[in-house]
C-alpha positions in Angstrom: 8.2 -23.1 -38.5 6.7 -19.7 -38.0 6.1 -20.5 -34.2 10.2 -21.9 -34.1 10.7 -18.1 -35.4 8.8 -16.4 -33.0 10.3 -18.6 -30.5 14.3 -17.0 -31.3 12.8 -13.2 -31.3 13.4 -12.9 -27.6 16.7 -14.2 -27.5 17.8 -11.7 -30.5 16.1 -9.0 -28.9 18.6 -9.6 -25.7 21.7 -10.5 -27.4 21.7 -6.6 -28.5 22.0 -5.4 -25.1 25.1 -4.1 -24.3 27.2 -6.0 -21.9 30.1 -5.3 -19.6 33.1 -7.3 -20.9 35.6 -5.5 -18.9 36.9 -2.3 -16.8 39.8 -0.9 -15.9 40.2 -0.9 -12.9 39.3 -4.4 -13.2 36.0 -5.5 -10.8 37.5 -6.7 -7.6 41.1 -4.8 -8.1 43.1 -3.6 -5.3 45.2 -1.1 -6.6 48.5 0.3 -5.5 47.7 4.0 -6.7 44.4 5.7 -7.7 43.9 5.6 -11.4 43.5 8.7 -13.4 40.8 7.2 -15.5 37.9 4.6 -15.3 37.2 2.6 -18.8 34.4 0.2 -19.7 34.4 -1.6 -22.3 31.1 -3.8 -23.7 30.1 -6.5 -26.5 28.7 -3.6 -28.4 28.5 0.2 -29.8 26.4 2.4 -26.5 25.2 5.5 -27.2 27.8 7.7 -25.3 26.0 10.8 -24.8 23.3 9.2 -23.0 24.9 6.9 -20.8 27.0 7.8 -17.6 29.3 6.5 -14.8 29.4 7.5 -11.0 32.9 7.0 -8.6 31.4 6.8 -5.0 33.4 6.0 -2.2 32.6 3.8 1.0 30.0 6.1 2.4 28.4 6.3 -0.8 29.6 9.5 -1.8 30.3 10.4 -5.2 33.4 11.8 -6.4 33.2 14.1 -9.3 33.7 12.3 -12.6 34.8 13.6 -16.5 33.0 11.8 -19.1 35.1 12.0 -22.4 32.5 11.2 -24.4 34.0 11.9 -28.0 37.3 9.2 -27.0 37.4 6.1 -27.8 36.2 3.6 -29.7 32.3 3.3 -29.8 31.9 0.6 -27.9 33.8 1.8 -24.5 32.8 4.2 -22.3 35.9 6.3 -20.2 35.9 8.8 -17.9 38.6 11.0 -15.5 38.5 11.2 -12.1 40.3 13.5 -9.4 43.1 11.8 -7.2 41.0 8.7 -5.1 41.9 8.4 -1.6 42.8 5.0 -0.1 40.1 2.7 0.3 36.9 0.9 -1.4 35.6 2.6 -4.4 32.1 1.7 -6.7 31.5 2.7 -9.9 27.8 2.3 -10.8 27.2 2.7 -15.0 24.5 3.1 -17.2 24.6 3.0 -21.0 21.8 2.8 -23.5 22.8 0.1 -25.8 22.2 0.5 -29.6 19.2 -1.4 -29.2 17.1 1.4 -27.2 17.6 -0.4 -23.8 19.3 1.1 -20.6 21.2 -1.4 -18.7 23.1 -0.9 -15.7 25.8 -2.0 -13.7 28.1 -1.9 -10.5 32.0 -3.5 -9.5 33.7 -2.3 -7.1 37.7 -1.7 -6.2 40.1 -0.8 -4.1 43.2 1.3 -3.2 45.7 0.3 -0.7 48.9 1.9 -1.2 52.2 0.1 -0.8 53.6 1.0 2.8 56.8 1.8 2.6 59.6 -0.9 4.9 
């Protein structure tokens, strides 16, 4: 029984890591207008003051963002971003999980305004 319990310990530790459940805008989305904010929702509470988000253009140039640390639920990371020009954008995030592990990831979306006909 002791060996079986030890075999389960690594799986329990991994379950506590923060996993990105959803984002706004969604990964791979094409938007008709630039989003005023980026919001990420995780599977558990994150340490917001020790978590970050970056928004980069197609060339990898970062766009200024303002982290909203005191806003929203404990499992959300939100930032405002100034108008994003049409094109591809990449969001890179890094959060501190409640288990003490740093988890990071990235996803892209596109801003492609509709043209007048």
